[in-house]
N, CA and C atoms as a LAMMPS dump frame, in Angstrom:
ITEM: TIMESTEP
0
ITEM: NUMBER OF ATOMS
528
ITEM: BOX BOUNDS ff ff ff
-5.0000000000000000e+02 5.0000000000000000e+02
-5.0000000000000000e+02 5.0000000000000000e+02
-5.0000000000000000e+02 5.0000000000000000e+02
ITEM: ATOMS id mol type element x y z
1 1 1 N -19.404 4.639 -5.343
2 1 2 C -18.697 3.634 -4.787
3 1 3 C -17.304 4.04 -3.895
4 2 1 N -16.815 3.328 -3.022
5 2 2 C -15.691 3.441 -2.693
6 2 3 C -14.285 2.676 -3.741
7 3 1 N -13.422 3.394 -3.899
8 3 2 C -12.469 2.6 -4.79
9 3 3 C -11.58 2.214 -3.562
10 4 1 N -10.855 0.899 -4.26
11 4 2 C -9.9 0.34 -3.546
12 4 3 C -8.431 1.236 -4.329
13 5 1 N -7.568 1.789 -3.751
14 5 2 C -6.148 1.981 -4.187
15 5 3 C -4.913 1.386 -3.225
16 6 1 N -4.309 0.579 -4.312
17 6 2 C -3.142 0.172 -3.904
18 6 3 C -2.215 1.256 -4.299
19 7 1 N -1.628 1.871 -2.833
20 7 2 C -0.609 3.181 -3.292
21 7 3 C 0.919 2.462 -2.605
22 8 1 N 1.801 2.239 -3.285
23 8 2 C 2.806 1.739 -2.889
24 8 3 C 3.92 2.029 -3.893
25 9 1 N 5.181 1.99 -2.835
26 9 2 C 6.392 2.381 -4.114
27 9 3 C 6.966 0.934 -4.228
28 10 1 N 8.092 1.042 -5.31
29 10 2 C 8.736 -0.16 -5.873
30 10 3 C 10.058 0.27 -6.545
31 11 1 N 10.957 -0.298 -6.378
32 11 2 C 12.436 -0.173 -6.876
33 11 3 C 12.386 -0.259 -8.228
34 12 1 N 13.111 0.225 -8.985
35 12 2 C 13.127 0.284 -10.399
36 12 3 C 12.84 -1.572 -11.194
37 13 1 N 13.808 -2.395 -10.322
38 13 2 C 13.577 -3.794 -10.808
39 13 3 C 12.456 -4.45 -10.079
40 14 1 N 11.459 -3.853 -9.618
41 14 2 C 10.361 -4.386 -9.36
42 14 3 C 10.039 -5.061 -7.685
43 15 1 N 10.863 -4.587 -6.971
44 15 2 C 10.706 -5.064 -5.256
45 15 3 C 10.165 -4.12 -4.14
46 16 1 N 9.214 -4.341 -3.678
47 16 2 C 8.999 -3.038 -2.639
48 16 3 C 9.327 -3.016 -1.156
49 17 1 N 10.599 -4.099 -1.063
50 17 2 C 11.264 -4.359 0.005
51 17 3 C 12.403 -4.897 -0.276
52 18 1 N 13.684 -4.795 0.823
53 18 2 C 14.503 -5.397 0.584
54 18 3 C 14.345 -7.044 1.043
55 19 1 N 15.213 -7.928 0.871
56 19 2 C 14.649 -9.452 1.265
57 19 3 C 14.517 -9.719 2.71
58 20 1 N 15.286 -8.721 3.729
59 20 2 C 14.719 -8.749 4.995
60 20 3 C 13.458 -7.941 5.546
61 21 1 N 12.948 -7.194 4.549
62 21 2 C 11.918 -6.705 4.478
63 21 3 C 11.864 -5.107 4.671
64 22 1 N 13.466 -4.703 4.659
65 22 2 C 13.672 -3.075 4.954
66 22 3 C 13.567 -2.166 3.863
67 23 1 N 12.838 -1.123 4.534
68 23 2 C 12.231 -0.095 3.216
69 23 3 C 13.364 1.02 3.41
70 24 1 N 14.237 1.495 4.067
71 24 2 C 14.886 2.071 4.075
72 24 3 C 15.47 3.174 2.758
73 25 1 N 15.842 2.423 1.829
74 25 2 C 15.734 2.747 0.497
75 25 3 C 14.943 3.927 0.269
76 26 1 N 13.721 3.657 0.568
77 26 2 C 12.561 4.742 0.306
78 26 3 C 12.774 6.347 0.623
79 27 1 N 13.658 6.18 1.475
80 27 2 C 13.788 7.688 2.082
81 27 3 C 15.121 8.078 1.517
82 28 1 N 16.327 7.312 1.15
83 28 2 C 17.406 7.901 0.728
84 28 3 C 17.177 8.571 -0.517
85 29 1 N 16.154 8.708 -1.242
86 29 2 C 16.117 9.273 -2.502
87 29 3 C 16.51 10.617 -2.6
88 30 1 N 15.753 11.579 -1.953
89 30 2 C 15.931 12.65 -1.548
90 30 3 C 15.941 12.708 0.022
91 31 1 N 16.923 12.92 0.617
92 31 2 C 16.448 12.725 2.104
93 31 3 C 16.271 14.262 2.648
94 32 1 N 16.63 15.31 1.902
95 32 2 C 16.627 16.761 2.215
96 32 3 C 14.873 17.213 1.696
97 33 1 N 14.289 16.158 1.027
98 33 2 C 12.79 16.302 0.572
99 33 3 C 12.708 17.739 -0.2
100 34 1 N 13.166 17.869 -0.951
101 34 2 C 12.993 18.575 -2.134
102 34 3 C 11.404 18.971 -2.428
103 35 1 N 10.543 17.916 -2.654
104 35 2 C 9.171 17.792 -2.904
105 35 3 C 8.427 17.07 -2.174
106 36 1 N 7.134 17.026 -1.878
107 36 2 C 6.595 16.466 -0.787
108 36 3 C 5.882 15.264 -1.782
109 37 1 N 6.131 15.019 -2.964
110 37 2 C 5.667 14.073 -3.891
111 37 3 C 3.899 13.807 -3.725
112 38 1 N 3.591 13.088 -4.234
113 38 2 C 2.192 12.671 -4.286
114 38 3 C 1.327 12.398 -3.047
115 39 1 N 2.119 11.807 -1.81
116 39 2 C 1.142 11.628 -0.791
117 39 3 C 0.235 12.413 -0.14
118 40 1 N 0.411 13.648 -0.002
119 40 2 C -0.237 15.036 0.605
120 40 3 C -1.826 14.744 -0.58
121 41 1 N -1.69 14.691 -1.633
122 41 2 C -2.882 14.522 -2.565
123 41 3 C -3.695 13.34 -2.541
124 42 1 N -2.768 12.16 -2.334
125 42 2 C -3.242 10.902 -1.993
126 42 3 C -3.858 10.704 -0.583
127 43 1 N -3.349 10.917 0.43
128 43 2 C -3.897 10.904 1.771
129 43 3 C -5.253 11.845 2.131
130 44 1 N -5.403 12.489 1.226
131 44 2 C -6.893 13.225 1.049
132 44 3 C -7.983 12.306 0.822
133 45 1 N -7.831 11.382 -0.264
134 45 2 C -8.851 10.934 -0.829
135 45 3 C -9.193 9.541 -0.218
136 46 1 N -8.502 9.055 1.041
137 46 2 C -8.806 8.004 1.808
138 46 3 C -8.993 8.102 3.29
139 47 1 N -9.562 7.117 3.997
140 47 2 C -10.278 7.293 5.41
141 47 3 C -10.05 5.823 5.664
142 48 1 N -9.686 4.661 5.132
143 48 2 C -9.342 3.284 5.361
144 48 3 C -8.405 2.984 5.039
145 49 1 N -7.574 2.442 5.558
146 49 2 C -6.036 1.576 5.466
147 49 3 C -6.272 0.137 5.593
148 50 1 N -5.642 -0.535 4.772
149 50 2 C -5.571 -2.154 4.869
150 50 3 C -4.086 -2.44 4.923
151 51 1 N -3.823 -3.319 5.517
152 51 2 C -2.546 -3.624 5.882
153 51 3 C -1.968 -5.364 6.292
154 52 1 N -1.217 -5.944 5.546
155 52 2 C -0.466 -7.255 6.901
156 52 3 C -0.028 -6.82 7.98
157 53 1 N 0.013 -7.999 8.689
158 53 2 C 0.53 -7.774 10.255
159 53 3 C 2.174 -7.345 10.085
160 54 1 N 2.667 -7.899 8.802
161 54 2 C 3.841 -7.66 9.013
162 54 3 C 4.486 -6.098 8.884
163 55 1 N 3.435 -5.743 7.705
164 55 2 C 3.792 -4.208 7.475
165 55 3 C 3.147 -3.009 8.893
166 56 1 N 2.29 -3.525 9.485
167 56 2 C 1.976 -3.132 10.82
168 56 3 C 3.175 -3.055 11.448
169 57 1 N 3.647 -4.114 12.091
170 57 2 C 4.792 -4.402 12.93
171 57 3 C 5.633 -3.49 12.5
172 58 1 N 6.375 -3.498 11.423
173 58 2 C 7.192 -2.72 10.927
174 58 3 C 6.734 -0.77 10.714
175 59 1 N 5.781 -0.654 10.79
176 59 2 C 5.35 0.646 11.125
177 59 3 C 5.601 0.996 12.934
178 60 1 N 5.215 0.21 13.462
179 60 2 C 5.093 0.288 14.901
180 60 3 C 6.366 0.49 15.71
181 61 1 N 7.203 -0.395 14.832
182 61 2 C 8.406 -0.591 15.749
183 61 3 C 9.723 -0.505 14.992
184 62 1 N 9.365 0.072 13.6
185 62 2 C 10.493 1.093 13.015
186 62 3 C 9.941 2.25 12.615
187 63 1 N 9.389 2.358 11.592
188 63 2 C 8.933 3.831 10.884
189 63 3 C 8.397 4.754 11.729
190 64 1 N 7.416 4.366 12.934
191 64 2 C 6.668 5.439 12.935
192 64 3 C 6.339 4.87 14.64
193 65 1 N 7.403 4.536 15.579
194 65 2 C 7.026 3.967 17.116
195 65 3 C 6.727 4.867 17.628
196 66 1 N 6.613 6.176 17.723
197 66 2 C 6.224 6.893 18.565
198 66 3 C 4.539 7.741 18.326
199 67 1 N 4.079 7.055 17.095
200 67 2 C 3.073 7.878 17.226
201 67 3 C 2.423 7.031 15.754
202 68 1 N 0.964 6.943 15.84
203 68 2 C 0.685 5.925 15.084
204 68 3 C 0.425 6.835 13.559
205 69 1 N 0.808 6.483 12.675
206 69 2 C 1.415 6.755 11.248
207 69 3 C -0.338 7.253 10.72
208 70 1 N -1.388 6.836 10.634
209 70 2 C -2.597 6.886 10.223
210 70 3 C -3.555 7.279 10.989
211 71 1 N -3.309 8.008 12.139
212 71 2 C -4.344 8.867 13.01
213 71 3 C -5.755 9.223 12.088
214 72 1 N -6.512 9.263 12.816
215 72 2 C -7.958 9.52 11.999
216 72 3 C -8.445 8.899 10.728
217 73 1 N -7.562 7.8 10.647
218 73 2 C -8.456 6.842 9.461
219 73 3 C -8.114 5.452 9.958
220 74 1 N -9.539 4.719 9.836
221 74 2 C -9.653 3.22 10.468
222 74 3 C -8.596 2.302 9.514
223 75 1 N -7.836 1.442 10.518
224 75 2 C -6.868 0.64 9.839
225 75 3 C -7.683 -0.698 9.95
226 76 1 N -7.372 -1.89 9.548
227 76 2 C -7.677 -2.879 9.474
228 76 3 C -6.272 -3.369 9.106
229 77 1 N -5.942 -4.503 10.099
230 77 2 C -4.526 -5.627 10.095
231 77 3 C -4.872 -6.778 9.682
232 78 1 N -4.89 -7.505 8.759
233 78 2 C -4.769 -8.71 8.237
234 78 3 C -3.79 -9.908 9.627
235 79 1 N -4.54 -10.492 10.341
236 79 2 C -3.589 -11.441 11.079
237 79 3 C -4.542 -12.523 11.365
238 80 1 N -3.851 -13.681 11.607
239 80 2 C -4.177 -14.692 12.341
240 80 3 C -3.761 -14.736 13.696
241 81 1 N -2.844 -14.189 14.217
242 81 2 C -2.705 -13.676 15.586
243 81 3 C -4.337 -12.796 16.282
244 82 1 N -4.288 -13.446 17.943
245 82 2 C -5.595 -13.204 18.75
246 82 3 C -4.8 -11.479 19.275
247 83 1 N -5.173 -10.585 18.712
248 83 2 C -4.91 -9.084 19.159
249 83 3 C -5.972 -8.466 19.525
250 84 1 N -6.163 -8.203 20.439
251 84 2 C -6.821 -6.812 20.915
252 84 3 C -7.182 -5.721 19.973
253 85 1 N -8.361 -5.376 19.508
254 85 2 C -8.354 -4.041 18.839
255 85 3 C -7.695 -3.107 19.703
256 86 1 N -7.252 -1.832 18.741
257 86 2 C -6.917 -0.424 19.633
258 86 3 C -7.549 0.875 18.845
259 87 1 N -7.819 1.793 19.523
260 87 2 C -8.489 2.859 18.897
261 87 3 C -8.14 2.975 17.516
262 88 1 N -9.064 2.869 16.389
263 88 2 C -9.06 2.793 14.769
264 88 3 C -7.89 1.999 14.39
265 89 1 N -7.862 0.972 14.969
266 89 2 C -7.189 -0.225 14.625
267 89 3 C -7.704 -1.313 14.894
268 90 1 N -8.275 -2.124 13.629
269 90 2 C -8.883 -3.635 14.196
270 90 3 C -8.131 -4.419 13.371
271 91 1 N -7.767 -5.525 14.416
272 91 2 C -7.315 -6.749 13.551
273 91 3 C -8.032 -7.706 13.432
274 92 1 N -8.158 -8.253 12.161
275 92 2 C -8.597 -9.222 11.545
276 92 3 C -8.272 -10.507 10.819
277 93 1 N -8.962 -11.245 10.834
278 93 2 C -8.58 -12.717 10.144
279 93 3 C -9.639 -12.945 8.997
280 94 1 N -10.601 -11.912 8.646
281 94 2 C -11.462 -11.966 7.682
282 94 3 C -10.6 -11.872 5.881
283 95 1 N -11.134 -12.814 5.224
284 95 2 C -10.325 -12.513 3.804
285 95 3 C -10.307 -10.944 3.524
286 96 1 N -8.971 -10.914 3.103
287 96 2 C -9.169 -9.345 2.532
288 96 3 C -10.022 -9.14 1.162
289 97 1 N -10.256 -9.892 0.521
290 97 2 C -11.268 -9.682 -0.58
291 97 3 C -12.78 -9.297 -0.133
292 98 1 N -12.996 -10.038 1.146
293 98 2 C -14.44 -10.063 1.81
294 98 3 C -14.604 -8.728 2.412
295 99 1 N -13.542 -8.566 3.056
296 99 2 C -13.683 -7.388 3.776
297 99 3 C -13.766 -6.288 2.846
298 100 1 N -12.989 -6.142 1.871
299 100 2 C -13.027 -4.93 0.987
300 100 3 C -14.313 -4.685 0.043
301 101 1 N -15.043 -6.006 -0.216
302 101 2 C -16.528 -5.994 -0.637
303 101 3 C -17.069 -5.398 0.353
304 102 1 N -17.324 -5.283 1.71
305 102 2 C -18.343 -5.216 2.909
306 102 3 C -18.109 -3.655 2.888
307 103 1 N -16.558 -3.401 2.809
308 103 2 C -16.117 -1.685 3.202
309 103 3 C -16.51 -0.994 1.659
310 104 1 N -16.716 -1.351 0.751
311 104 2 C -17.215 -0.842 -0.472
312 104 3 C -18.232 -0.354 0.096
313 105 1 N -19.28 -1.055 0.456
314 105 2 C -20.647 -0.937 0.538
315 105 3 C -21.042 0.229 1.558
316 106 1 N -20.366 0.307 2.015
317 106 2 C -20.299 1.647 3.142
318 106 3 C -19.803 2.948 2.696
319 107 1 N -20.393 3.634 3.421
320 107 2 C -20.193 5.361 2.814
321 107 3 C -18.668 5.584 3.723
322 108 1 N -18.17 6.508 2.662
323 108 2 C -16.828 6.759 3.059
324 108 3 C -15.975 7.025 2.149
325 109 1 N -14.619 7.443 2.389
326 109 2 C -13.495 7.996 1.368
327 109 3 C -12.978 6.649 0.579
328 110 1 N -12.048 6.355 -0.209
329 110 2 C -11.473 5.405 -0.707
330 110 3 C -10.715 4.935 0.371
331 111 1 N -10.612 3.443 -0.046
332 111 2 C -9.835 2.333 0.634
333 111 3 C -8.122 2.215 0.185
334 112 1 N -7.484 2.468 1.002
335 112 2 C -6.112 2.584 0.595
336 112 3 C -5.25 0.992 0.939
337 113 1 N -5.13 0.278 0.027
338 113 2 C -4.083 -1.304 0.415
339 113 3 C -2.504 -0.872 0.526
340 114 1 N -2.512 -0.582 1.955
341 114 2 C -1.113 0.079 2.365
342 114 3 C -0.225 -0.816 1.804
343 115 1 N -0.104 -2.228 2.211
344 115 2 C 0.702 -3.004 1.986
345 115 3 C 0.747 -4.448 3.391
346 116 1 N 1.507 -5.498 2.882
347 116 2 C 2.553 -5.846 2.127
348 116 3 C 2.208 -6.501 0.942
349 117 1 N 3.178 -7.282 0.255
350 117 2 C 2.803 -8.062 -0.704
351 117 3 C 2.007 -8.829 -0.71
352 118 1 N 1.842 -9.601 0.395
353 118 2 C 1.245 -10.553 0.795
354 118 3 C -0.304 -10.197 0.659
355 119 1 N -0.63 -9.218 1.179
356 119 2 C -2.021 -8.556 1.259
357 119 3 C -2.339 -8.308 -0.062
358 120 1 N -1.481 -7.317 -0.923
359 120 2 C -1.87 -6.725 -1.95
360 120 3 C -1.813 -8.043 -2.838
361 121 1 N -1.351 -8.98 -2.884
362 121 2 C -1.23 -10.188 -4.051
363 121 3 C -2.324 -10.662 -3.879
364 122 1 N -3.082 -10.859 -2.637
365 122 2 C -4.253 -11.618 -2.599
366 122 3 C -5.549 -10.967 -3.024
367 123 1 N -5.451 -9.697 -2.986
368 123 2 C -6.187 -8.776 -3.684
369 123 3 C -6.126 -8.699 -5.044
370 124 1 N -4.51 -8.544 -5.931
371 124 2 C -4.42 -8.531 -7.077
372 124 3 C -5.065 -10.008 -7.779
373 125 1 N -4.978 -11.201 -6.878
374 125 2 C -5.379 -12.396 -7.665
375 125 3 C -6.968 -12.259 -7.615
376 126 1 N -7.344 -11.552 -6.755
377 126 2 C -9.151 -11.847 -6.698
378 126 3 C -9.686 -10.622 -7.811
379 127 1 N -8.929 -9.606 -8.264
380 127 2 C -8.924 -8.562 -9.119
381 127 3 C -10.074 -7.874 -8.215
382 128 1 N -9.646 -7.263 -6.866
383 128 2 C -10.197 -6.502 -5.737
384 128 3 C -9.689 -5.246 -5.789
385 129 1 N -8.561 -4.626 -6.711
386 129 2 C -7.898 -3.402 -6.974
387 129 3 C -8.581 -2.529 -8.272
388 130 1 N -9.074 -1.31 -7.595
389 130 2 C -9.43 -0.702 -8.541
390 130 3 C -8.758 0.035 -9.25
391 131 1 N -7.536 0.505 -8.645
392 131 2 C -6.877 1.454 -8.848
393 131 3 C -5.046 1.125 -8.819
394 132 1 N -4.441 1.026 -9.101
395 132 2 C -2.819 1.074 -8.998
396 132 3 C -1.828 2.11 -9.031
397 133 1 N -1.645 2.943 -7.965
398 133 2 C -1.168 3.934 -7.511
399 133 3 C 0.712 3.51 -7.071
400 134 1 N 1.704 3.315 -8.436
401 134 2 C 2.942 2.789 -8.082
402 134 3 C 3.604 4.088 -8.351
403 135 1 N 4.563 4.133 -7.116
404 135 2 C 5.765 4.972 -7.393
405 135 3 C 7.162 4.454 -7.649
406 136 1 N 7.514 4.49 -8.844
407 136 2 C 9.009 3.865 -9.029
408 136 3 C 10.051 4.444 -8.504
409 137 1 N 11.566 4.141 -7.616
410 137 2 C 11.982 4.754 -7.366
411 137 3 C 13.603 3.923 -7.809
412 138 1 N 13.97 5.271 -8.351
413 138 2 C 15.103 4.868 -9.287
414 138 3 C 16.182 4.231 -8.556
415 139 1 N 16.177 2.921 -7.863
416 139 2 C 17.155 2.329 -7.248
417 139 3 C 16.862 0.605 -7.839
418 140 1 N 18.012 0.151 -7.79
419 140 2 C 17.85 -1.455 -8.293
420 140 3 C 18.525 -2.028 -6.918
421 141 1 N 17.732 -2.718 -6.244
422 141 2 C 18.046 -3.242 -5.417
423 141 3 C 18.378 -4.914 -5.599
424 142 1 N 18.393 -5.548 -6.702
425 142 2 C 18.654 -6.666 -6.82
426 142 3 C 18.095 -8.21 -6.983
427 143 1 N 17.506 -7.619 -5.041
428 143 2 C 16.662 -8.945 -5.018
429 143 3 C 15.73 -8.129 -3.709
430 144 1 N 14.672 -8.942 -3.155
431 144 2 C 13.683 -8.481 -2.35
432 144 3 C 12.308 -9.317 -2.638
433 145 1 N 11.486 -8.458 -2.025
434 145 2 C 9.6 -9.035 -1.735
435 145 3 C 9.421 -8.212 -2.821
436 146 1 N 8.862 -8.965 -4.084
437 146 2 C 8.181 -8.282 -5.288
438 146 3 C 6.649 -8.281 -4.79
439 147 1 N 6.416 -6.886 -5.306
440 147 2 C 4.944 -6.624 -5.448
441 147 3 C 4.251 -7.901 -6.384
442 148 1 N 5.116 -8.011 -7.373
443 148 2 C 4.09 -8.75 -8.478
444 148 3 C 4.964 -10.346 -8.618
445 149 1 N 4.189 -11.075 -8.093
446 149 2 C 5.222 -12.682 -7.831
447 149 3 C 4.875 -13.351 -8.993
448 150 1 N 4.093 -13.284 -10.061
449 150 2 C 4.092 -14.13 -10.9
450 150 3 C 2.947 -15.316 -10.671
451 151 1 N 1.992 -15.224 -9.833
452 151 2 C 1.165 -15.752 -9.18
453 151 3 C -0.279 -15.125 -9.64
454 152 1 N -0.174 -14 -10.568
455 152 2 C -1.157 -13.057 -10.728
456 152 3 C -1.9 -13.651 -12.111
457 153 1 N -3.334 -13.114 -12.04
458 153 2 C -4.074 -13.461 -13.46
459 153 3 C -3.574 -12.411 -14.424
460 154 1 N -3.724 -12.407 -15.43
461 154 2 C -3.669 -10.892 -16.607
462 154 3 C -5.032 -10.431 -16.101
463 155 1 N -4.677 -8.985 -16.153
464 155 2 C -5.293 -7.9 -15.625
465 155 3 C -5.363 -6.802 -16.88
466 156 1 N -6.217 -6.176 -17.051
467 156 2 C -6.11 -5.07 -18.246
468 156 3 C -6.31 -3.776 -17.532
469 157 1 N -5.109 -2.864 -17.436
470 157 2 C -5.29 -1.759 -16.968
471 157 3 C -5.169 -0.526 -17.868
472 158 1 N -5.57 0.256 -17.459
473 158 2 C -5.593 1.907 -18.621
474 158 3 C -4.7 2.771 -17.605
475 159 1 N -3.702 3.845 -18.308
476 159 2 C -2.794 4.464 -17.68
477 159 3 C -3.64 5.422 -17.876
478 160 1 N -3.748 6.249 -16.136
479 160 2 C -4.482 7.4 -15.721
480 160 3 C -3.728 9.069 -15.912
481 161 1 N -2.432 8.645 -15.259
482 161 2 C -1.655 9.57 -15.353
483 161 3 C 0.294 9.199 -14.979
484 162 1 N 1.125 9.784 -15.318
485 162 2 C 2.318 9.806 -14.999
486 162 3 C 2.891 10.8 -14.749
487 163 1 N 3.585 11.026 -13.665
488 163 2 C 4.246 12.252 -12.959
489 163 3 C 5.399 11.848 -12.337
490 164 1 N 6.713 13.005 -12.957
491 164 2 C 8.079 12.885 -11.79
492 164 3 C 8.453 13.808 -10.682
493 165 1 N 8.779 13.526 -10.006
494 165 2 C 9.341 14.673 -8.956
495 165 3 C 10.263 13.96 -8.41
496 166 1 N 11.147 14.591 -8.03
497 166 2 C 12.281 13.729 -6.874
498 166 3 C 12.824 13 -7.545
499 167 1 N 13.135 12.54 -8.884
500 167 2 C 13.704 11.672 -9.716
501 167 3 C 12.99 10.212 -9.479
502 168 1 N 11.688 10.427 -8.618
503 168 2 C 10.794 9.536 -8.705
504 168 3 C 9.825 9.367 -9.794
505 169 1 N 8.667 8.32 -10.277
506 169 2 C 7.427 8.394 -11.235
507 169 3 C 6.525 7.971 -10.944
508 170 1 N 5.375 8.36 -10.531
509 170 2 C 4.32 8.064 -10.054
510 170 3 C 3.694 7.589 -11.167
511 171 1 N 2.623 5.995 -11.362
512 171 2 C 2.201 5.753 -12.382
513 171 3 C 0.95 5.3 -11.894
514 172 1 N -0.069 5.854 -12.714
515 172 2 C -1.236 5.579 -11.894
516 172 3 C -2.35 4.832 -12.914
517 173 1 N -2.768 3.729 -12.685
518 173 2 C -3.387 2.859 -13.506
519 173 3 C -4.933 2.477 -12.892
520 174 1 N -5.857 2.094 -13.899
521 174 2 C -7.202 2.048 -13.338
522 174 3 C -7.711 0.692 -14.337
523 175 1 N -8.379 -0.208 -13.624
524 175 2 C -8.563 -1.277 -14.306
525 175 3 C -9.464 -0.946 -15.499
526 176 1 N -9.312 -1.35 -16.774
527 176 2 C -10.08 -0.934 -18.014
528 176 3 C -11.513 -1.67 -17.672
């Protein structure tokens, strides 16, 4: 059965974005890109991407406005806006936990919970994330948007791996 994987980066003090939603601090760690990190390994394991509308809008307007960043994978964007689907992108108001359960029953690779905090939070609260792959970036933002907002239930996890590169640390946990 397919797994749901929350693959996301956060600051040392636990923020996934600045207060205004900005993520420029993610690329400032090593602008010369000494190592690619875990992304190439991770991306080969997924074929479906789930994200909220805010994350989608940030990708298409700021991060990758000229080319869809997840070409070749099917993307689902959670929104209450009426937006027509695009090739490879479905806009849905289905509850994230319901879509996840439906997708897990279908054949395919793993399902990436890409962001943002609201989408991830809904799935965390419903215990629908099988693997937490969190990259800790050595920056202290002081304030911003938290991944874990204090509304979450207690979940028991097991550390699968910890790896450092470019000054960052990947922590991979699975549900016990």
